[in-house]
N, C-alpha and C positions, 0 to 999 in steps of 0.2 A: 534407281528409285524402286523401293519395294511397294507392295500393294497398299499398305497403310499410308505411306507417304504420298502415293498417287491419289488416293481418296482425299486426303487433306488438300492437296494441290488443286484438284478438280473443284472441291467445294469452295476453296478460296477464290478460284477463278470465277466461278459462277455466282458466288455471293448469295446462295439460296440453298435450301434443302432439296435433295434429289433422291429418287429411288436408286437402290444400289445397282440395278441394271443400267440405268442412265449414267451413273458415276463410272461404271466399267466401260461403257461405250465411249464416253468422252476421253477417259484415260488411255484407251487404245488408239483412238483417233489422233490424240496429241502426242503419241509415242511415249507416254509416261511409263507404260508397262508393255512388255512383250509376252503375251500369254504363251505358255508351253503346254497347258492342258486344255481340255474341252470346256471347262466351266469357270472361266476367270471371274464371272459375276458372283459365283458362290465363294470364291476366295476373298473377294472384296468384302462381301457381306460378313464372312467369318472374321476377318481381320477387324472390321469396325465393331462387331458384336463383342469380340474378345477384348478390345480396348475399353469398351463401355463396362463390361463385367469386371475387368481387372482394376480399372482406375475409378470406377463409379463417378462421383461428382467432379473428379479431377480429369476425367476423359476429355479430350478435345472434341469428341463427337457428342451429339444429342440425337436421340431417336424421336422422330415426330409422328410416326405411324408405322404401319406394317411395311417394313423394307425401306422406309424413308428416313434419311439421315441428313443432319446439317452440322455445322460447327458451333460449338459453345460460344466462341468469341463473337459471333454475330448475334446470338440470342441476347447477350448482355446489352447490346446496342439497339435492339429492336423490341419494342414493347409487345408486339404481337406478330408472330411469324405465320404466314399462311402458305401452305403448300398445296398446289393444285396438280392433280393427276387427271388427265383428260378421261372422259368416259370411255373412249375407245381403248386407251392404254390400260385402264382398270379392267375392262372386259377381257382384253387380250391376255392379261396376266391373272385373271380370275381373282381380282382384289376389289375391295370396297374403295370407293373414291375417298381420298384423304383431303380434308380441309383444315 
């Protein structure tokens, strides 16, 4: 499974939008990917961003906020998607809370 496929699988499993670092953590825990480098989270982020840029509205991914991605297929079935990043997580990663 490549990084793009792993991101899709994690988001399908979780049925909600997640920060790319959380997507990576889950993908590694479930053995969807076996990182060879030191920054697999950057690879996941790059793959998702590349897919969005290349495919635009046909991308399987949607960006919900800084570093937070979900699947387009869930957006169509959900009138409003709310993504919560805990205050501690946001502070640890120097990000604004995403709602």
